[in-house]
C-alpha positions in Angstrom: 40.2 92.1 -46.1 41.8 88.7 -45.9 45.6 88.4 -46.1 45.3 86.4 -49.3 43.3 89.1 -51.0 45.8 91.7 -49.9 48.7 89.7 -51.3 46.9 89.4 -54.6 46.3 93.1 -54.8 50.0 93.8 -53.9 51.0 91.4 -56.7 48.7 93.0 -59.1 50.1 96.4 -58.3 53.7 95.2 -58.8 52.8 93.7 -62.2 51.1 96.9 -63.3 54.0 99.0 -62.1 56.5 96.9 -64.1 54.3 96.9 -67.2 53.9 100.7 -67.1 57.6 101.2 -66.3 58.5 99.2 -69.4 56.0 101.0 -71.6 56.4 104.6 -70.3 59.3 105.2 -67.9 58.5 108.9 -67.8 55.3 108.0 -65.8 57.1 106.4 -62.9 57.4 109.5 -60.8 53.7 110.1 -61.1 52.8 106.4 -60.3 55.1 106.4 -57.3 53.9 109.8 -56.0 50.2 109.3 -56.0 50.1 106.8 -53.1 52.3 109.2 -51.0 50.1 112.1 -51.7 46.9 110.1 -51.0 48.4 109.2 -47.6 49.4 112.7 -46.8 45.8 113.9 -47.6 44.3 111.2 -45.4 46.7 112.1 -42.5 45.8 115.7 -42.8 42.1 115.0 -43.0 42.2 112.9 -39.9 44.3 115.5 -38.0 42.3 118.6 -39.0 38.8 117.2 -38.9 36.6 114.9 -36.9 36.8 112.4 -39.7 38.6 109.2 -38.7 39.5 106.5 -41.2 39.7 102.9 -40.1 42.9 100.9 -40.9 40.9 99.0 -43.5 39.8 102.3 -45.1 43.4 103.6 -45.1 44.5 100.3 -46.8 41.7 100.6 -49.4 42.8 104.2 -50.1 46.4 103.1 -50.5 45.5 100.3 -52.9 43.2 102.6 -54.9 45.9 105.2 -55.3 48.4 102.5 -56.3 46.1 101.0 -58.9 44.6 104.2 -60.3 46.7 104.0 -63.5 45.9 100.3 -64.2 43.9 101.3 -67.3 47.0 102.6 -68.9 48.3 99.1 -69.4 45.9 98.8 -72.4 46.2 102.4 -73.6 47.8 102.6 -77.1 51.4 103.6 -77.1 50.8 106.8 -79.1 48.6 108.1 -76.3 50.6 106.8 -73.4 54.0 108.1 -74.6 53.0 111.8 -74.6 55.9 113.1 -72.7 54.9 116.7 -73.1 
């Protein structure tokens, strides 16, 4: 992936993160934790199996895990704000 595309994805992630933080602060732990957990799973997978992920595949996994909640930016507040 080209550097420009990576920069655009990183910018998109930051925008989504700030939108969701403003709308539902209780979700921030979840949004921050998912990329960390995805990375831990990928590291364990590569260590414990013959599966090896390229640096591009690892980057794609990271971005997918960061952007997995992007649909919540348009979710109605009454659904998004379910803190229980």
